[in-house]
ROKELUM-135583 format. One line per field, with one value per residue (C-alpha): residue in one letter; x, y, z. Coordinates in nm, 3 decimals, decimal comma, padded with zeros to 5 digits. Example, Ala and Ser with C-alpha at 12.3 -4.5 7.8 and 13.67 -1.06 7.14 Angstrom:
BEGIN
drenlum	c(A  S)
xx	c(01,230  01,367)
yy	c(-00,450  -00,106)
zz	c(00,780  00,714)
This chain:
BEGIN
drenlum	c(M  E  N  W  F  S  L  E  W  F  G  Y  S  T  L  R  S  Y  E  W  V  Y  P  Y  F  L  Y  L  L  P  L  V  P  F  L  F  W  L  R  N  A  L  H  R  K  H  K  Q  R  L  T  I  T  Y  T  S  V  T  G  L  R  S  W  L  T  L  L  R  F  V  Q  P  I  C  V  G  L  A  I  S  L  I  L  V  A  L  A  R  P  Q  V  V  S  E  R  K  D  Q  Y  S  E  G  I  D  I  M  L  L  L  D  I  S  D  S  M  I  E  K  D  L  S  P  N  R  L  E  A  A  K  R  M  A  R  Q  F  I  K  G  R  L  Q  D  R  I  G  L  I  V  F  A  G  E  A  V  S  L  C  P  L  T  T  D  Y  E  L  L  Y  G  F  L  D  E  V  N  P  S  L  I  P  T  P  G  T  A  I  G  S  A  L  A  V  A  V  N  R  M  R  D  T  P  G  E  S  K  V  A  I  L  I  S  D  G  D  N  T  S  G  N  L  G  P  T  T  S  A  Q  L  A  N  A  F  G  V  K  V  Y  T  I  S  V  G  R  P  K  K  M  S  K  A  D  T  T  T  N  A  G  A  L  M  D  E  G  E  L  Q  N  I  A  G  I  G  N  G  K  Y  F  R  A  T  D  N  T  A  L  E  T  V  F  K  Q  I  D  Q  L  E  K  V  K  S  R  D  V  L  S  R  D  V  K  D  Y  Y  R  V  Y  L  Y  W  A  V  A  L  L  L  A  A  I  G  T  K  S  T  F  M  A  N  I  L  E  D)
xx	c(06,372  06,094  05,730  05,812  05,477  05,280  05,056  05,171  05,470  05,228  05,055  05,058  05,236  05,506  05,573  05,576  05,838  06,094  06,380  06,441  06,802  06,706  06,357  06,358  06,273  05,937  05,858  05,855  05,563  05,295  05,465  05,385  05,023  05,154  05,382  05,081  04,893  05,196  05,235  04,869  04,893  05,202  05,068  04,710  04,760  04,946  04,691  04,541  04,167  03,912  03,581  03,289  02,925  02,892  02,578  02,615  02,523  02,392  02,506  02,839  03,133  03,200  03,483  03,677  03,689  03,812  04,090  04,251  04,356  04,556  04,867  04,903  04,820  05,093  05,344  05,246  05,271  05,605  05,750  05,618  05,774  06,105  06,100  06,020  06,314  06,544  06,442  06,593  06,362  06,537  06,449  06,711  06,735  06,954  07,091  07,299  07,534  07,722  08,062  08,285  08,591  08,421  08,576  08,580  08,374  08,344  08,071  08,162  07,848  07,845  07,565  07,654  07,386  07,467  07,349  06,991  06,976  06,679  06,837  06,810  06,479  06,383  06,727  07,091  07,126  06,810  06,887  07,238  07,096  06,846  07,110  07,344  07,075  07,033  07,409  07,434  07,146  07,336  07,654  07,744  07,936  08,112  08,192  08,045  08,078  07,942  08,113  07,925  08,091  08,018  08,258  08,404  08,390  08,219  08,238  07,869  07,886  08,196  08,261  07,994  07,808  07,490  07,321  06,999  07,203  07,359  07,015  06,912  07,208  07,135  06,777  06,903  07,142  07,047  07,237  07,166  07,403  07,701  07,624  07,970  07,934  08,153  08,264  08,571  08,641  09,004  08,911  08,642  08,883  09,145  08,891  08,807  09,173  09,220  08,924  09,044  09,421  09,437  09,149  09,242  09,057  09,267  09,043  08,953  08,730  08,612  08,314  08,305  07,977  07,984  07,871  08,234  08,275  08,575  08,569  08,702  08,906  09,258  09,381  09,373  09,194  09,510  09,710  09,432  09,417  09,790  09,743  09,462  09,684  09,964  09,736  09,586  09,246  09,088  08,882  08,579  08,450  08,098  08,012  07,635  07,422  07,423  07,690  07,540  07,542  07,756  07,753  08,076  08,051  08,035  08,317  08,585  08,375  08,286  08,616  08,680  08,368  08,491  08,833  08,679  08,525  08,869  08,996  08,752  08,894  09,244  09,153  09,033  09,330  09,596  09,516  09,339  08,996  08,759  08,565  08,194  07,954  07,586  07,367  07,033  06,883  06,926  07,291  07,350  07,189  07,409  07,719  07,645  07,579  07,915  08,096  07,906  08,036  08,390  08,411  08,257  08,447  08,483  08,219  08,152  07,835  07,851  07,571  07,511  07,286  07,128  07,024  06,802  06,732  06,398  06,434  06,462  06,102  05,972  06,209  06,070  05,718  05,820  05,975  05,668  05,437  05,655  05,651  05,275  05,252  05,478  05,287  04,954  05,081  05,000  04,669  04,315  04,391  04,598  04,468  04,663  04,540  04,745  05,074)
yy	c(-08,210  -08,137  -08,143  -08,229  -08,410  -08,087  -07,976  -07,617  -07,690  -07,684  -07,357  -07,067  -06,832  -07,092  -07,165  -06,795  -06,725  -06,950  -06,852  -07,125  -07,208  -07,413  -07,289  -07,455  -07,789  -07,637  -07,594  -07,974  -08,012  -07,987  -08,282  -08,522  -08,586  -08,617  -08,903  -09,101  -09,032  -09,143  -09,460  -09,543  -09,479  -09,697  -09,990  -09,981  -10,261  -10,477  -10,466  -10,799  -10,818  -11,042  -11,077  -11,095  -11,006  -10,654  -10,481  -10,106  -09,977  -09,629  -09,412  -09,330  -09,562  -09,778  -09,674  -09,987  -09,859  -09,520  -09,676  -09,800  -09,444  -09,419  -09,583  -09,371  -09,053  -09,134  -09,195  -08,874  -08,665  -08,826  -08,734  -08,378  -08,343  -08,475  -08,194  -07,943  -08,073  -08,051  -07,684  -07,643  -07,413  -07,179  -06,905  -06,632  -06,375  -06,074  -05,830  -05,524  -05,403  -05,078  -05,045  -04,743  -04,664  -04,362  -04,039  -03,851  -03,531  -03,290  -03,025  -02,703  -02,500  -02,146  -02,098  -01,745  -01,479  -01,339  -01,668  -01,580  -01,310  -01,369  -01,284  -01,661  -01,833  -01,883  -01,775  -01,847  -02,125  -02,315  -02,287  -02,425  -02,713  -02,804  -02,808  -03,007  -03,274  -03,299  -03,323  -03,605  -03,791  -03,805  -03,958  -04,327  -04,494  -04,170  -04,100  -03,759  -03,559  -03,229  -02,939  -02,627  -02,305  -01,958  -01,796  -02,145  -02,472  -02,794  -03,135  -03,227  -03,556  -03,766  -03,914  -04,174  -04,358  -04,355  -04,076  -04,098  -04,015  -03,724  -03,595  -03,598  -03,382  -03,142  -03,102  -02,999  -02,733  -02,383  -02,074  -02,157  -02,458  -02,223  -01,915  -01,766  -01,478  -01,441  -01,658  -01,878  -02,004  -02,089  -02,292  -02,483  -02,574  -02,681  -02,913  -03,064  -03,128  -03,285  -03,521  -03,628  -03,633  -03,997  -04,136  -04,410  -04,255  -04,142  -03,845  -03,594  -03,293  -03,009  -02,799  -02,472  -02,276  -01,927  -01,572  -01,460  -01,282  -01,418  -01,241  -01,481  -01,791  -01,866  -01,984  -01,784  -01,920  -01,901  -02,106  -02,364  -02,381  -02,448  -02,731  -02,873  -02,867  -03,037  -03,322  -03,363  -03,210  -03,029  -02,728  -02,590  -02,260  -02,129  -01,771  -01,741  -01,428  -01,103  -00,844  -00,544  -00,218  00,029  00,401  00,600  00,661  00,283  00,188  00,217  00,046  -00,254  -00,299  -00,610  -00,779  -00,728  -00,866  -01,178  -01,283  -01,259  -01,466  -01,744  -01,730  -01,750  -02,057  -02,244  -02,127  -02,255  -02,616  -02,765  -02,648  -02,395  -02,088  -02,039  -01,750  -01,823  -01,514  -01,698  -02,047  -02,138  -02,041  -02,239  -02,546  -02,506  -02,481  -02,811  -02,979  -02,859  -02,990  -03,317  -03,355  -03,249  -03,510  -03,806  -04,126  -04,417  -04,678  -05,014  -05,212  -05,582  -05,789  -06,116  -06,385  -06,663  -06,940  -07,230  -07,516  -07,695  -07,944  -08,229  -08,174  -08,244  -08,538  -08,691  -08,649  -08,801  -09,106  -09,149  -09,140  -09,384  -09,624  -09,590  -09,670  -09,975  -10,093  -10,085  -10,251  -10,607  -10,523  -10,489  -10,123  -10,222  -10,351  -10,668  -10,672  -10,357  -10,503)
zz	c(-05,149  -04,904  -05,015  -05,375  -05,397  -05,341  -05,628  -05,571  -05,795  -06,089  -05,993  -06,236  -05,996  -05,927  -06,293  -06,374  -06,108  -06,277  -06,499  -06,755  -06,841  -07,151  -07,243  -07,585  -07,423  -07,331  -07,700  -07,730  -07,489  -07,764  -07,938  -07,652  -07,764  -08,120  -08,010  -07,886  -08,205  -08,409  -08,203  -08,252  -08,625  -08,673  -08,469  -08,591  -08,847  -08,598  -08,321  -08,215  -08,251  -08,087  -08,265  -08,029  -08,036  -07,899  -07,795  -07,751  -07,410  -07,371  -07,085  -06,934  -06,972  -06,673  -06,441  -06,543  -06,901  -06,788  -06,580  -06,902  -06,973  -06,651  -06,795  -07,113  -06,918  -06,662  -06,941  -07,120  -06,806  -06,718  -07,059  -07,020  -06,677  -06,805  -07,065  -06,790  -06,585  -06,889  -06,928  -06,579  -06,383  -06,143  -05,899  -05,906  -05,628  -05,703  -05,450  -05,523  -05,252  -05,284  -05,124  -05,081  -04,874  -04,719  -04,596  -04,265  -04,269  -03,976  -03,990  -03,804  -03,740  -03,609  -03,350  -03,239  -03,207  -03,550  -03,706  -03,606  -03,874  -04,104  -04,440  -04,500  -04,436  -04,155  -04,031  -04,109  -03,852  -03,943  -04,314  -04,253  -04,045  -04,316  -04,589  -04,367  -04,325  -04,701  -04,745  -04,489  -04,652  -04,982  -04,839  -04,847  -04,564  -04,471  -04,108  -04,022  -03,701  -03,573  -03,393  -03,284  -03,183  -03,060  -02,809  -02,765  -02,958  -02,850  -03,017  -03,019  -03,212  -03,287  -03,629  -03,693  -03,966  -03,756  -03,947  -03,744  -03,434  -03,619  -03,725  -03,360  -03,261  -03,546  -03,427  -03,084  -03,214  -03,099  -02,976  -02,611  -02,625  -02,584  -02,375  -02,426  -02,674  -02,980  -03,273  -03,223  -03,575  -03,499  -03,190  -03,379  -03,657  -03,401  -03,234  -03,575  -03,649  -03,307  -03,371  -03,715  -03,691  -03,573  -03,779  -04,029  -04,324  -04,617  -04,694  -04,422  -04,476  -04,253  -04,364  -04,172  -04,180  -04,034  -04,098  -04,123  -03,791  -03,596  -03,260  -02,995  -02,926  -02,808  -03,148  -03,466  -03,775  -03,985  -03,736  -03,717  -04,097  -04,108  -03,856  -04,068  -04,373  -04,182  -04,076  -04,424  -04,341  -04,635  -04,524  -04,707  -04,569  -04,626  -04,543  -04,497  -04,509  -04,699  -04,620  -04,443  -04,631  -04,443  -04,439  -04,454  -04,080  -04,015  -04,249  -03,985  -03,718  -03,937  -04,112  -03,906  -04,051  -04,404  -04,316  -04,161  -04,489  -04,640  -04,352  -04,442  -04,791  -04,646  -04,436  -04,743  -04,948  -04,709  -04,794  -05,093  -04,980  -05,127  -05,015  -05,085  -05,033  -04,969  -04,962  -04,973  -04,932  -05,297  -05,296  -04,976  -05,130  -05,438  -05,219  -05,042  -05,375  -05,505  -05,197  -05,229  -05,585  -05,495  -05,219  -05,399  -05,328  -05,562  -05,499  -05,656  -05,696  -05,614  -05,762  -05,583  -05,729  -05,528  -05,769  -05,664  -05,904  -05,896  -06,181  -05,929  -05,819  -06,168  -06,213  -05,894  -06,029  -06,363  -06,194  -05,974  -06,277  -06,472  -06,177  -06,165  -06,538  -06,501  -06,195  -06,378  -06,694  -06,580  -06,416  -06,542  -06,623  -06,928  -07,261  -07,332  -07,690  -07,764  -07,641)
């Protein structure tokens, strides 16, 4: 092991970072000095003594006298480090990865002129874009695409897991992207089905956001909904904005607008989807939260642990100290009278 001889292995931060597999060995560390005291007590009567005339010398002990403590200190430290190694210090790194199968979600956003109405703040389109961003942010590994439509439908962003790219497309959405007037709900839904029919995902969802006025397009919404159902695409429809109050004189003129809201209900009812009405920002936020809960996929958390053992470092130190104690045993550092 590299750099095992570094003193950093005994630093407070290093020792604190360890997880100890057998921490009870550390409780024996205070007994190491007791072992030396016990050895001295048991061998006190058997020590050899040499009687000489001794004159006390004042001042500090000579360095030769102090060197006699090197051997017992090395042995004591070696025993302590063996206990530390037996406690088995480890550094454990944990990482949690979340996995899910993911689903395919296509957002269909109406950008016709009627979506500029300000009954939602700041207007219907901007409110829908803001809630769509929040919805995307809460998804995990889902492939999400974006289709915008007015008098015709355009696939603005294909199915992707690059949500930052999707946010960029959402920021660019405005009514000027499609100058053709009208609202082609059927065409938009047909484009969504065409984009998702060959995708490998088991779950496919289309979220259609409109103000309920279907006024153009070559394919009717009901026909498109039947195609979606045939290809296993679940359709959620969201009608945004408050219905306009009509006078008796306008009832006949605006009858089509009332029928279109029913048509959005019919689109969702053909398959296993659901229809929602959002008359203000709070209601729109609630709708997206409900769809988010309805389309939750099963996910699993995988916890990976990276374990590194460092007991060898302290064993190397213990061996080195024991070798130092043995090497000094027959030198002037040892007291031969205590052997």
